[in-house]
Structures are given as C-alpha cells and as structure tokens.
C-alpha positions, 0 to 999 in steps of 0.5 A: 505514504502518509504525510505525517511522520510518527514520533520515534528515537534518533536514527544513527547518521550512518543508518547502521542497524543493530545486530538483532535486526539482521539476525535470522534475516535469511528466513524472512522475505525482503521487499523494496518499496520505491517512493515517487513523490510527484503528482500532476495535481493534488487530489482533495482527499489525499494526505500522502507525502506527495508534491506538485511542481508548484509545491516543490519549489526550487532545488527539486525536480523529477529529472534528478530524482532517480539519481538521488533514490539510487544513492539510498539504494546503495546505502541500503546495500552497504548497511545490509552488508553480508545479507545475501537475500534476493528481493522477492517484491518491488513496489513503486508507489507515490504519488504518481510513479508514471509521471517519471519516464519508463527509462527512469523507473527501469533504472531504479528496478535495474539497480535493485537487481544489480545490487540485491538480485531479484528472485525468479518470478519476483513480483514487480509492481508500479502504481499509476493514474490511468491518465498518466500512461498510454499504450507505448508507456505501458509497453516500455514499463513491461519491457523494463521488467514490471509485471504488475500494475495498479491503476487508481480508478476510485469510481466510475461516476464522473460526479464522484471523481469530481468531488475527489478531484480526480482528473481521469474520465470514467472510461479511461480506466478500461482503456488503460487496462486493455493497453496494459494487457496488450503490453503483456501485464498478466496481473492488473489491479484497480483501487476503488474508494467508497463513501464519497459525498454525493455517491449513492448505493447505485453509484457504488454498485456501478463502480464495482461492476465497471471495475470487474468489467475491465477484466482486472485480476485484483480489486482494492476497495477502501472507505473514504477517510477525511484526513485532517489538513486536506482540501476535502476536510476543509470542505467537510468542516465548512459544511459544504460536504457531509462527513461519510456515515459509518453505517453507509460505509458498512453497507458499501463494503457489503455491496462490494463483497457480494458483487466481487464474490459473485464475479469470482473474486475472493477476499484475502485481506479486509480491503483486497480481493483477487481472482486467485491466490496467485494474484494477491499482492505479494508485496502487501502480504509481506507487510502484513506478515512481518517481512522485511522491506526497505523503503526508498524515498522521502517519507518512506518507511522501512522495517528490518528485523523489528527495527522500523524507521522513516525518512525525512519528508521533503524531497529537498531535505532527503536529497541534501541528506544523501548528498552529504553521505548521511542516512535520510532516516528521520527517526526510528524505533526498535520494537520490543516483543510486546510491540511486535506481538501487537502488530502481528495480531493487528495485521494478521487478523485482517487476512483471510488465513487469519491468526493462529490461536497459539499466538495468543495469550490465555487472556487474549484467547478468552477474548477470541472465544467471546468473539467467536460466540458473537459471530465475529470469527468463523466457528469451523476455522476456530475449531481448527486453531485459527481465528478467521473473521466472518463477514460481520467480523470484517466490518468490525475488524478494528473492534475485534483487535481492540478486544483481543489486545485490551 
C-alpha cells in the first residue's frame, strides 16, 4: 500500500457510486482488501502506508482499529446496496497484520462473511512477518478462517536482511512455514527481494534455494526499488550504499526463474511463481484482470466497475471520517474507456496467459507484431491469438507495454 496518494477528483461525502459502477456487477468477481497499518519497526526500504507506535501519536491505537475498520465495511455494504455478490477473496495486508491478535483479524473476516457472504472455497490470505507469529497464533488464524498465509522472507542472508532493516533471523522463516503447515495452512507463500546493496549472485541463489526448501507453494520475487523519502534512499543518496544496477537486477531475475522452474514452480505473473495454477494468488489475479475490490483502511485503494478511489492516509484522519459518518475516501476517478484499455493492457500483459490480440487496436497490433519479431512474445501463442511474453519479454515488460500503447 504505497504511502503517496495520487491526484483525483473529489469523492462524495457519502461515498455513493454512480450507476455505471454497479451495472453488470454480477459478472465480475468481488474481493475485499483489509489494510492493517501497524509495524513494530519501519524497514529502511519501505514506503507503504504503515506506522510504528511512535509515529502514530495520540488518538490512534491497535485496540480500537478493528472497530473503526468495521465501520467502513458497513459503509461498503450500504453503498453496494442490492449487490448480491459473495466475496471470492479476502486479503489482509499491511503493515504487519499479525501484530493484531488473531481474534481481531477473525472479527474482520467474520464481518465480511456476515455482511457479504464468502463464496465456498474463498481464498482468505493474511500477510505476516515471520517473527510476529508462533505456532499458537497460526493455529488461531487457521481456526478463524484464514487458509492462505504469506511470509515476508526477503532474503536468507543475515547481512542482506540487515541492510533492509528486517528483524527476523534467516532460519525463522522455515520454522514459521513448518508451524503454518502444522496449523493446517495448505497454501503458504514467501516474498523475496533481489538487488539489495551488498547482495551477491550466490547470496541470491541461496535465498531462492532456501525459499524452495521451506516447502512453500508460492514465491513472489521483487526487485529492490529505492523509493524517495525512505531511509534506504537517504543512504543511497549519501553514497553509503550503491544504487541497484539494472543489469544486475535482470541477472537476478533470470537466476530466480531458472531455480524456481527447476523446482517445479511456474510463473503466472512476471514477479510470481506457483507450484500449480490452483496455488496462484487469486486475490492478486482479481486486481490484474479488472475485477472489483473494496479496500478497507487508511490509504486503501478500491475499484468497482471502473470507479477507483483511495482513502485518507493517516489512521487518525481515517477514524475521524468514519466517526463522523463520512466516507474515508480522499479522492476518486472514473475511468473512461481509454484508461480502462490502458490498464487492461498494462496488467494482463504481465500474466502467463497473456493478452488476447483481439483486444488491441490496429496500431497496437502492429506494435505487437514487431515485439514478436524481436523475440518478446511467444511465437506459437501469438499465432493462436494471444500475446504472451517470452523470458526476454518479461525482462522488458514495461518497455513492451510502452511500445503497445504509444
């Protein structure tokens, strides 16, 4: 959840959506994102909308947060009115959601079920730092209805974790995964970051190997981005640490893909690999394929039927809005057909199923033909009417999208 909010038009105080947003809603999946903005410490690379206890100040605390979030859920139920869709995915992110006690997280999940209903077999995920849970916590989360968990691993090397300001020890992740399995989680994921200053190719190989050895079902691997305003950016700007090199990042991606593929993982999105299609993150796929979701919490983003909005950032301002029976939305935008097409190309091109060529204009199709000639799209899939990135194309995904849309 990025900490900087984009520009947009004013959002109505009552949060009402235009009729166009709910038209045809029954044909689209609905997900709920629940943001928990608390962290024990702030990692130096992170620019998400999260807060430590010292940063929050007076008037905000974890004990009352769930009651505040439930107010927004009730507002969502009211605004969606006659929408009878059940929720297909719930994702609790942060921050560190598991800094809240499992009963609190369970209360939010129960509220989603009571107000909207959960589809049979709904995917229910929580993120977690491995040091914020233990065997009992994980059992309680599983009993509360969570069936998928994602651990922030980042690296298996202690010196890399130190640069990232991560608090867990390398071995804690494997232990947490074992505890999650014992608790009954049958879909477990870890996040990795590559390109940290001081990380070598061998360090990265060891981290990917260690992630696989935990026995997880899903791996996300992201290149390190030096975000403005973070402690890491300050250190890089001072010359204390080198800025990540694009060629090094590309090499690390190739290393990850090779090791993961050899271990039976298959990419389904540029930065995500799963052991089977069933273990891909359905909530993220909902984002990438234009579904609807309601984001609950300070700074959370939502999208329903081409209307996108985002909440005020600070937990205190968020709570004050809801206490005053006002929508916490900071601003919103109604996407026109051109904007929706741009987003569809941007997101679907990153998926292993690719993009139907029929979705492209004649000019865009010509650009796609050139990308195929350049080896960026799989030729066999192209002949079947789909633009699917090759491995080289994945490395250049952003450039491919620009070429298609320019």
